[in-house]
C-alpha positions, 0 to 999 in steps of 0.5 A: 736392447737391439733395434730391428732394421725396420724400426730404425727405418720407420723412425728415420722416415717418420722423423723426416716426415714430421720435420718437413711437415713442421717446416711447411706449417711454420712457413705458412704461419710466417707468410700469414703474419708477414702478409698482414703487415701493410706494404709501403706505398710505392715511391714515384721515381722521376724519369731519367734521360737516357744517354744516346746509344750511338755516341762514341766513347772518348778513347781513354787509354786506361779504359781501352786497356781494361776492356782489352784485358777483359775481352782477351780473358773471356776469349782466351787469347792474347791481348796482342791478338785483339784489335778494337776499332770503336767503343760505343756506350750501350 
């Protein structure tokens, strides 16, 4: 038996429509089930003292090398072309 092009197209569109409709319905059902569960009480987090942003960072050679390499890679230049005057923690 040979199927016409119109029949194949209609079956394809119908299958996709049915699958998407089923996904929407299943998503709504799962949302309703999960929404009924009680949400856990929020836990109070004590405030943390922030470090001052203008404090200079100690000049650790390994850290300076890592920052220089990252900047050179990002800027697409050679490390020798960079000159870092100061580093501040933000």
